C-alpha beads as a LAMMPS data file, in Angstrom:
LAMMPS data file: protein, C-alpha beads

86 atoms
85 bonds

1 atom types
1 bond types

-500.0 500.0 xlo xhi
-500.0 500.0 ylo yhi
-500.0 500.0 zlo zhi

Masses

1 110.0

Atoms # bond

1 1 1 -322.833 -66.884 -155.658
2 1 1 -321.598 -70.094 -154.706
3 1 1 -321.908 -71.491 -158.448
4 1 1 -320.014 -68.305 -159.529
5 1 1 -317.503 -69.276 -156.880
6 1 1 -317.249 -72.921 -158.143
7 1 1 -316.881 -72.460 -161.408
8 1 1 -313.565 -70.311 -160.568
9 1 1 -312.597 -73.275 -158.712
10 1 1 -313.030 -75.081 -161.680
11 1 1 -311.434 -73.304 -164.455
12 1 1 -307.676 -72.834 -161.390
13 1 1 -308.005 -76.303 -161.173
14 1 1 -308.138 -77.303 -165.219
15 1 1 -305.986 -74.313 -165.310
16 1 1 -303.323 -76.331 -162.890
17 1 1 -303.322 -79.567 -164.976
18 1 1 -302.915 -77.689 -168.328
19 1 1 -300.003 -76.606 -166.647
20 1 1 -298.490 -79.188 -165.179
21 1 1 -299.637 -81.303 -168.429
22 1 1 -297.507 -78.573 -170.905
23 1 1 -294.565 -78.463 -168.034
24 1 1 -294.138 -81.859 -167.675
25 1 1 -294.038 -82.301 -171.880
26 1 1 -291.679 -79.628 -171.880
27 1 1 -289.704 -81.772 -169.328
28 1 1 -289.717 -84.919 -171.750
29 1 1 -289.278 -82.919 -174.654
30 1 1 -285.868 -81.847 -173.552
31 1 1 -284.953 -85.185 -171.366
32 1 1 -281.250 -86.729 -173.045
33 1 1 -281.998 -89.170 -175.443
34 1 1 -283.045 -92.857 -173.613
35 1 1 -280.480 -95.868 -174.112
36 1 1 -282.736 -97.632 -176.219
37 1 1 -282.578 -94.373 -179.046
38 1 1 -278.785 -94.690 -178.515
39 1 1 -278.892 -98.351 -179.462
40 1 1 -280.632 -97.432 -182.630
41 1 1 -277.179 -98.291 -184.515
42 1 1 -274.107 -99.948 -184.283
43 1 1 -271.616 -97.068 -182.710
44 1 1 -269.078 -99.189 -184.379
45 1 1 -270.382 -98.771 -187.822
46 1 1 -268.576 -95.635 -189.610
47 1 1 -271.605 -94.009 -192.446
48 1 1 -270.149 -92.708 -195.212
49 1 1 -272.011 -90.637 -198.274
50 1 1 -272.344 -91.062 -201.829
51 1 1 -273.479 -87.971 -203.818
52 1 1 -275.290 -88.854 -207.509
53 1 1 -276.996 -85.506 -208.842
54 1 1 -279.953 -85.138 -206.984
55 1 1 -279.499 -87.662 -204.548
56 1 1 -277.158 -88.576 -201.236
57 1 1 -276.622 -91.756 -200.555
58 1 1 -275.750 -92.920 -196.613
59 1 1 -273.965 -96.133 -195.906
60 1 1 -271.874 -97.969 -193.599
61 1 1 -268.520 -99.030 -194.067
62 1 1 -268.391 -102.628 -196.151
63 1 1 -271.391 -101.678 -198.597
64 1 1 -270.099 -99.767 -201.120
65 1 1 -270.207 -102.171 -203.978
66 1 1 -274.794 -101.887 -202.645
67 1 1 -274.335 -98.137 -202.523
68 1 1 -273.170 -98.053 -205.767
69 1 1 -275.911 -100.098 -206.846
70 1 1 -278.670 -97.763 -205.409
71 1 1 -277.312 -95.016 -207.077
72 1 1 -277.181 -96.666 -210.251
73 1 1 -280.955 -97.903 -210.034
74 1 1 -281.611 -93.972 -208.348
75 1 1 -280.234 -91.964 -211.020
76 1 1 -281.918 -94.233 -214.136
77 1 1 -285.428 -94.009 -211.870
78 1 1 -284.720 -90.400 -212.035
79 1 1 -284.612 -90.067 -215.622
80 1 1 -287.042 -92.653 -216.530
81 1 1 -289.415 -90.159 -214.392
82 1 1 -287.367 -86.766 -215.660
83 1 1 -288.609 -88.320 -219.492
84 1 1 -292.246 -89.084 -219.131
85 1 1 -293.119 -85.704 -216.802
86 1 1 -291.043 -83.562 -219.537

Bonds

1 1 1 2
2 1 2 3
3 1 3 4
4 1 4 5
5 1 5 6
6 1 6 7
7 1 7 8
8 1 8 9
9 1 9 10
10 1 10 11
11 1 11 12
12 1 12 13
13 1 13 14
14 1 14 15
15 1 15 16
16 1 16 17
17 1 17 18
18 1 18 19
19 1 19 20
20 1 20 21
21 1 21 22
22 1 22 23
23 1 23 24
24 1 24 25
25 1 25 26
26 1 26 27
27 1 27 28
28 1 28 29
29 1 29 30
30 1 30 31
31 1 31 32
32 1 32 33
33 1 33 34
34 1 34 35
35 1 35 36
36 1 36 37
37 1 37 38
38 1 38 39
39 1 39 40
40 1 40 41
41 1 41 42
42 1 42 43
43 1 43 44
44 1 44 45
45 1 45 46
46 1 46 47
47 1 47 48
48 1 48 49
49 1 49 50
50 1 50 51
51 1 51 52
52 1 52 53
53 1 53 54
54 1 54 55
55 1 55 56
56 1 56 57
57 1 57 58
58 1 58 59
59 1 59 60
60 1 60 61
61 1 61 62
62 1 62 63
63 1 63 64
64 1 64 65
65 1 65 66
66 1 66 67
67 1 67 68
68 1 68 69
69 1 69 70
70 1 70 71
71 1 71 72
72 1 72 73
73 1 73 74
74 1 74 75
75 1 75 76
76 1 76 77
77 1 77 78
78 1 78 79
79 1 79 80
80 1 80 81
81 1 81 82
82 1 82 83
83 1 83 84
84 1 84 85
85 1 85 86
């Protein structure tokens, strides 16, 4: 029976490794964001939204004209697709 005892020890060790991996993954996923994530956007920017029918354009201050242009392009593309798919 030495082989059976060895198999049980191997399964126990594997279970411990899996448990440690799951605990580590859960801890990492629940940890607060790092500083690199916080710097994706300049905190001084204030974001706005421009709803246009089926779209919502998100932009930050100072980009109003660009958002309006994008809204027109998106609407034109939407209507062209709508006609071709109808």
